[in-house]
VOPAGU-2260 file (C-alpha; in pm, 1 decimal, decimal comma):
REM VOPAGU-2260
SITE   aa  ch    i         X         Y         Z
SITE  MET   A    0      -6,6      12,3     -14,2
SITE  ALA   A    1     157,9     299,2     -91,8
SITE  SER   A    2     186,1     594,7     117,8
SITE  THR   A    3      41,6     913,2     132,4
SITE  LEU   A    4     130,2    1248,9     252,0
SITE  LYS   A    5    -106,7    1488,3     449,2
SITE  ILE   A    6     -71,4    1841,9     394,0
SITE  ALA   A    7    -362,7    2117,7     602,8
SITE  THR   A    8    -308,7    2483,7     543,9
SITE  TRP   A    9    -566,6    2686,4     843,4
SITE  ASN   A   10    -584,1    3083,6     904,1
SITE  ILE   A   11    -546,4    3061,7    1249,7
SITE  ASN   A   12    -615,8    3383,1    1366,3
SITE  SER   A   13    -345,1    3430,3    1628,3
SITE  VAL   A   14    -147,2    3117,5    1684,2
SITE  ARG   A   15     -68,5    3185,9    2090,8
SITE  PHE   A   16    -406,4    3247,1    2186,1
SITE  ARG   A   17    -535,8    3003,0    1996,3
SITE  ILE   A   18    -259,2    2688,2    2027,2
SITE  GLY   A   19    -545,7    2509,8    2219,5
SITE  ILE   A   20    -705,4    2410,5    1893,0
SITE  VAL   A   21    -355,0    2401,7    1760,5
SITE  GLU   A   22    -320,5    2111,0    1947,3
SITE  ARG   A   23    -631,4    1974,4    1874,6
SITE  PHE   A   24    -610,1    1929,6    1548,6
SITE  LEU   A   25    -296,0    1815,8    1513,5
SITE  ALA   A   26    -379,3    1561,7    1784,3
SITE  GLU   A   27    -716,9    1408,6    1589,7
SITE  GLU   A   28    -599,2    1477,0    1234,8
SITE  ALA   A   29    -224,2    1427,7    1234,2
SITE  PRO   A   30    -130,7    1596,2     922,3
SITE  ASP   A   31     264,3    1527,8     812,0
SITE  ILE   A   32     273,9    1933,3     789,3
SITE  LEU   A   33      13,1    2233,0     913,0
SITE  CYS   A   34      50,1    2566,7     745,6
SITE  LEU   A   35     -62,2    2807,3     992,0
SITE  GLN   A   36    -133,9    3187,5     878,0
SITE  GLU   A   37    -217,1    3522,5    1069,9
SITE  THR   A   38     -10,4    3416,7    1299,9
SITE  LYS   A   39      11,8    3725,3    1496,3
SITE  THR   A   40     350,1    3676,6    1652,8
SITE  VAL   A   41     732,6    3746,3    1653,7
SITE  ASP   A   42     930,9    3451,0    1563,1
SITE  GLU   A   43    1076,0    3463,7    1940,9
SITE  THR   A   44     744,4    3435,7    2119,3
SITE  PHE   A   45     607,9    3153,7    1871,5
SITE  PRO   A   46     510,7    2836,6    2080,0
SITE  VAL   A   47     784,8    2657,0    1920,7
SITE  GLU   A   48     883,8    2462,0    2238,2
SITE  ALA   A   49     452,0    2313,9    2212,2
SITE  LEU   A   50     472,8    2149,4    1855,7
SITE  LYS   A   51     723,8    2044,6    1897,3
SITE  ALA   A   52     618,4    1868,2    2222,1
SITE  MET   A   53     369,9    1730,0    1936,4
SITE  GLY   A   54     612,8    1585,0    1692,3
SITE  TYR   A   55     651,5    1902,0    1457,9
SITE  GLN   A   56    1055,2    1958,2    1536,7
SITE  TYR   A   57    1078,7    2121,7    1160,0
SITE  GLN   A   58     923,5    2447,6    1214,0
SITE  ALA   A   59    1036,0    2754,8     921,6
SITE  LEU   A   60     861,3    3065,3    1094,9
SITE  HIS   A   61     770,2    3431,8     933,8
SITE  GLY   A   62     674,6    3644,1    1213,0
SITE  GLN   A   63     575,8    3995,4    1326,6
SITE  LYS   A   64     432,7    4250,1    1593,0
SITE  MET   A   65      69,1    4166,9    1651,1
SITE  HIS   A   66     -13,3    4138,5    1222,8
SITE  HIS   A   67      -6,4    3868,9     997,2
SITE  GLY   A   68     292,0    3622,5    1008,1
SITE  VAL   A   69     305,0    3273,0     887,0
SITE  ALA   A   70     468,8    2949,8    1021,0
SITE  ILE   A   71     521,1    2554,5     840,3
SITE  VAL   A   72     540,1    2247,9    1135,6
SITE  SER   A   73     672,8    1944,6    1010,8
SITE  ARG   A   74     699,5    1594,4    1152,4
SITE  ILE   A   75     902,9    1585,1     849,0
SITE  PRO   A   76    1211,1    1693,4     710,4
SITE  MET   A   77    1211,9    2007,8     544,1
SITE  HIS   A   78    1435,4    2278,8     444,6
SITE  GLU   A   79    1321,0    2676,2     436,7
SITE  ASP   A   80    1354,6    2813,8      84,4
SITE  ASP   A   81    1236,1    3181,8      55,2
SITE  ARG   A   82    1007,8    3504,5     236,0
SITE  LEU   A   83     900,0    3684,9     -64,3
SITE  ASP   A   84     723,4    4027,7     -61,3
SITE  TRP   A   85     459,7    4052,7    -256,9
SITE  GLN   A   86     341,7    4313,6     -50,6
SITE  ALA   A   87     619,5    4535,7    -149,4
SITE  ASN   A   88     607,9    4611,6     234,3
SITE  GLY   A   89     818,3    4404,5     478,3
SITE  GLU   A   90     493,8    4227,1     570,2
SITE  ALA   A   91     522,7    3869,5     741,4
SITE  ARG   A   92     322,2    3697,2     445,0
SITE  HIS   A   93     474,2    3426,9     287,8
SITE  VAL   A   94     791,4    3151,1     396,5
SITE  GLY   A   95     871,5    2881,7     157,3
SITE  VAL   A   96     988,1    2551,6     220,3
SITE  ARG   A   97    1192,7    2256,7      26,7
SITE  LEU   A   98    1057,9    1894,5      68,2
SITE  ASP   A   99    1256,3    1662,5      41,7
SITE  SER   A  100     962,9    1441,1    -180,1
SITE  GLY   A  101    1132,8    1721,4    -450,5
SITE  PHE   A  102     858,2    1949,2    -446,6
SITE  TYR   A  103     834,1    2305,4    -308,1
SITE  LEU   A  104     508,9    2427,1     -45,3
SITE  GLU   A  105     445,6    2795,0     -69,5
SITE  ASN   A  106     257,1    2934,0     204,8
SITE  VAL   A  107      52,4    3261,7     217,7
SITE  TYR   A  108    -137,9    3528,0     370,1
SITE  VAL   A  109    -333,0    3755,9     129,2
SITE  PRO   A  110    -434,8    4094,8     237,4
SITE  ALA   A  111    -797,5    4101,8     309,1
SITE  GLY   A  112    -835,8    4449,0      51,0
SITE  GLY   A  113   -1049,5    4656,2     307,1
SITE  ASP   A  114   -1438,5    4732,8     344,0
SITE  ILE   A  115   -1443,5    4948,4      19,9
SITE  PRO   A  116   -1369,8    4745,0    -390,7
SITE  ASP   A  117   -1172,2    5087,1    -523,5
SITE  ARG   A  118    -851,2    5070,0    -622,5
SITE  GLU   A  119    -886,3    5496,1    -559,1
SITE  GLN   A  120   -1108,7    5492,0    -241,5
SITE  ASN   A  121    -954,4    5239,6     -82,6
SITE  PRO   A  122    -513,5    5159,5     -93,3
SITE  LYS   A  123    -587,9    4881,6      86,0
SITE  PHE   A  124    -750,9    4770,1    -171,0
SITE  ALA   A  125    -498,8    4830,2    -399,3
SITE  GLN   A  126    -256,0    4640,3    -244,9
SITE  LYS   A  127    -454,5    4354,7    -229,8
SITE  LEU   A  128    -469,1    4406,0    -619,0
SITE  ASP   A  129     -75,6    4467,9    -699,7
SITE  PHE   A  130      14,2    4137,1    -396,5
SITE  LEU   A  131    -198,4    3932,5    -695,3
SITE  GLU   A  132     -17,3    4053,2    -921,8
SITE  ARG   A  133     303,7    3987,5    -823,5
SITE  MET   A  134     189,2    3611,5    -710,4
SITE  THR   A  135     109,3    3637,6   -1075,3
SITE  GLU   A  136     433,0    3725,9   -1185,4
SITE  TRP   A  137     606,9    3468,5    -941,7
SITE  SER   A  138     359,8    3207,9   -1124,4
SITE  LYS   A  139     471,9    3220,3   -1512,2
SITE  ALA   A  140     911,7    3174,2   -1423,4
SITE  LEU   A  141     762,7    2861,1   -1166,3
SITE  ASP   A  142     936,0    2537,5   -1334,8
SITE  ARG   A  143     898,7    2299,5   -1036,4
SITE  PRO   A  144     655,2    2098,0    -861,3
SITE  THR   A  145     504,1    2336,8    -640,5
SITE  LEU   A  146     207,9    2323,8    -385,0
SITE  LEU   A  147      66,6    2693,7    -281,2
SITE  VAL   A  148    -156,0    2689,2       4,6
SITE  GLY   A  149    -318,6    2949,0     240,7
SITE  ASP   A  150    -524,3    3237,2     307,6
SITE  PHE   A  151    -601,6    3422,5       5,6
SITE  ASN   A  152    -874,2    3599,9      68,3
SITE  VAL   A  153   -1046,2    3549,1    -246,5
SITE  ALA   A  154   -1390,9    3351,2    -271,4
SITE  PRO   A  155   -1424,7    3282,1    -656,8
SITE  LEU   A  156   -1716,3    3098,3    -762,3
SITE  GLU   A  157   -2037,7    3184,8    -679,2
SITE  SER   A  158   -2016,9    2833,9    -447,7
SITE  ASP   A  159   -1823,8    2952,1    -269,6
SITE  VAL   A  160   -2001,5    3206,8     -69,9
SITE  TRP   A  161   -2373,0    3206,3     100,9
SITE  SER   A  162   -2475,1    3485,6    -156,0
SITE  HIS   A  163   -2372,5    3511,6    -453,5
SITE  LYS   A  164   -2598,8    3788,9    -546,1
SITE  GLN   A  165   -2555,1    4014,0    -216,7
SITE  LEU   A  166   -2188,6    4001,8    -230,5
SITE  LEU   A  167   -2078,9    4080,4    -528,3
SITE  LYS   A  168   -1972,3    4447,6    -392,3
SITE  VAL   A  169   -1803,7    4283,6    -129,6
SITE  VAL   A  170   -1460,3    4251,7    -143,3
SITE  SER   A  171   -1395,7    3885,4    -172,4
SITE  HIS   A  172   -1595,7    3826,7    -377,8
SITE  THR   A  173   -1622,9    4085,1    -637,5
SITE  PRO   A  174   -1553,8    4026,8   -1027,6
SITE  ILE   A  175   -1174,6    4264,6   -1008,1
SITE  GLU   A  176   -1054,9    3999,2    -729,6
SITE  VAL   A  177   -1222,0    3693,5    -912,4
SITE  GLU   A  178   -1022,7    3797,8   -1223,2
SITE  HIS   A  179    -685,9    3875,0   -1034,6
SITE  LEU   A  180    -671,7    3564,6    -910,9
SITE  ASP   A  181    -763,0    3365,7   -1243,2
SITE  ARG   A  182    -497,1    3559,1   -1394,6
SITE  LEU   A  183    -293,1    3390,4   -1110,8
SITE  GLN   A  184    -467,4    3040,6   -1144,5
SITE  LYS   A  185    -365,6    3024,8   -1557,3
SITE  ALA   A  186     -47,7    3164,6   -1522,8
SITE  ASN   A  187      91,4    2829,3   -1374,4
SITE  ASP   A  188    -190,4    2647,0   -1495,1
SITE  TRP   A  189    -226,6    2562,2   -1165,7
SITE  VAL   A  190    -440,2    2266,4   -1027,1
SITE  ASP   A  191    -753,6    2423,2    -765,3
SITE  LEU   A  192    -740,2    2075,1    -481,0
SITE  GLY   A  193   -1072,7    2222,4    -352,3
SITE  ARG   A  194   -1250,5    2203,2    -651,5
SITE  ARG   A  195   -1188,9    1911,8    -755,6
SITE  PHE   A  196   -1261,6    1713,4    -482,2
SITE  VAL   A  197   -1587,2    1909,6    -424,0
SITE  PRO   A  198   -1665,6    2018,8    -755,5
SITE  PRO   A  199   -1914,7    2272,5    -822,4
SITE  PRO   A  200   -2226,2    2372,2    -772,7
SITE  GLU   A  201   -2127,1    2173,6    -407,2
SITE  ARG   A  202   -2152,3    2409,9    -153,4
SITE  TYR   A  203   -1720,1    2491,4       9,0
SITE  TYR   A  204   -1661,6    2734,2     264,9
SITE  SER   A  205   -1378,0    2759,8     518,6
SITE  TRP   A  206   -1486,3    3111,6     687,1
SITE  TRP   A  207   -1744,5    3196,4     886,0
SITE  SER   A  208   -1793,7    3593,4    1076,3
SITE  TYR   A  209   -1758,1    3602,8    1419,7
SITE  ARG   A  210   -2059,4    3862,9    1380,9
SITE  ALA   A  211   -2307,7    3548,6    1298,9
SITE  LYS   A  212   -2454,1    3417,9    1680,1
SITE  ASP   A  213   -2509,1    3043,5    1555,6
SITE  TRP   A  214   -2248,4    3010,9    1259,6
SITE  ALA   A  215   -2342,3    2728,9    1103,4
SITE  ALA   A  216   -2730,0    2767,1    1197,2
SITE  SER   A  217   -2690,0    3107,9     944,3
SITE  ASP   A  218   -2428,3    2984,2     726,0
SITE  ARG   A  219   -2334,1    3286,6     573,0
SITE  GLY   A  220   -1975,0    3093,3     446,1
SITE  ARG   A  221   -1703,6    3201,5     219,1
SITE  ARG   A  222   -1396,3    2970,1      35,1
SITE  LEU   A  223   -1127,9    3175,8     139,9
SITE  ASP   A  224    -844,0    2929,3     192,3
SITE  HIS   A  225    -700,9    2756,7     -84,9
SITE  MET   A  226    -473,3    2491,3    -164,8
SITE  TRP   A  227    -365,2    2478,0    -509,7
SITE  ALA   A  228     -61,3    2230,8    -689,9
SITE  SER   A  229      91,3    2291,8   -1039,2
SITE  PRO   A  230      -5,4    1988,3   -1297,7
SITE  ASP   A  231     221,1    1712,9   -1212,4
SITE  LEU   A  232     204,6    1731,6    -796,9
SITE  ALA   A  233    -236,0    1716,0    -892,2
SITE  GLU   A  234    -202,2    1416,0   -1002,2
SITE  LYS   A  235     -42,9    1267,1    -686,1
SITE  ALA   A  236    -388,2    1463,3    -460,9
SITE  VAL   A  237    -617,3    1142,6    -326,0
SITE  ALA   A  238    -825,2    1312,7     -89,1
SITE  HIS   A  239    -941,8    1637,5      45,8
SITE  THR   A  240   -1086,8    1781,4     354,6
SITE  VAL   A  241   -1215,5    2102,7     528,6
SITE  HIS   A  242   -1273,4    2067,5     862,8
SITE  GLU   A  243   -1566,7    2223,6     910,0
SITE  PRO   A  244   -1624,5    2148,8    1278,4
SITE  SER   A  245   -1359,5    2315,3    1445,2
SITE  ARG   A  246   -1524,8    2664,0    1359,4
SITE  GLY   A  247   -1733,3    2520,3    1692,4
SITE  TRP   A  248   -1475,4    2427,2    1928,4
SITE  GLU   A  249   -1318,3    2649,5    2230,2
SITE  LYS   A  250   -1184,5    3003,2    2097,3
SITE  PRO   A  251   -1203,0    2951,1    1749,6
SITE  SER   A  252   -1057,7    3124,0    1418,1
SITE  ASP   A  253   -1338,4    3257,7    1196,8
SITE  HIS   A  254   -1165,7    3030,5     936,3
SITE  VAL   A  255   -1147,6    2620,4     970,0
SITE  PRO   A  256    -783,7    2421,5     844,5
SITE  LEU   A  257    -807,9    2244,7     442,5
SITE  VAL   A  258    -628,2    1851,4     458,1
SITE  THR   A  259    -484,7    1736,7     124,9
SITE  GLU   A  260    -328,4    1449,3     113,7
SITE  PHE   A  261     -74,2    1302,0    -156,5
SITE  ARG   A  262      49,8     939,7    -268,8
SITE  VAL   A  263     451,8     986,4    -204,7
C-alpha cells in the first residue's frame, strides 16, 4: 500500500491565543505538515516547544508583532527556501520550504483588502490587487512541482459564498478580485485541489464571520482558503477535506483547516 503525505493549511488568527485548538487539531487529524497564516506573533514568542512536543520539530517561521505572520511546522524534514515580499512593504505574508520528496510548499497570507472595493478610494484594496499581480508574475516563472496554500482572501466561485448576488460588491467576491485570482491560476496552470474534490456547484466554505450569533445555523460562509498544486503534483492528490467542526471549538478561528493527502 502506497504511503501518503497529509498537508493542512489554516488561518489560525493568533497562534498563541489559539494554541489549544491547534494542539487538538494536530492530535485528531495528525497531518504531516501544517501551514498557518495570521499567526500574529514574532518568531521569538511562537509556541515552538509546544509544537515540538507534539512531534512537529521542523519549523519555518516568518512572524511580526501583532499582525500577519505565517509558519510551516512539520513532522518530516523540510528546508526553508524563501520569504517573498509580494506586499512590497516587509510584512510577514509568505514563507516557502523545500521537501525531501522533491516539491516545494509555499504558504501565503494575501491581504484582506479593507472594506471598499475600489483601487482609488481604498489603498488597502490596491495593495491586495498588486499583491496578486506580483504572485502572478512569480507563477509565470515557476518550473518546479509546487503546492501553493493559504488564505487568499478571495472566494472566486458563486458556490464559494453564501449569496453570490449579495456579495458581488463585498470585498473578497468582487469581479475584479476574481479576475485577478483567475489570472494567477492560469499563470502556472494551478489546479484548485478543493474544487477538484468538491466540484461546483457544491457548497464549499472555509470562513464564517464572528458576527453571526450561530455560525452553523446561518451558514453565511465564504471559501477564502485554498490549496493549489502545479499540474504534476496535482496528479498525486488522493483526498481533500474541509475541517468544519473546528469552527465550533472553544476559542475558534473564523477560518477552518483544509487538508489534502498526496501519494508519495
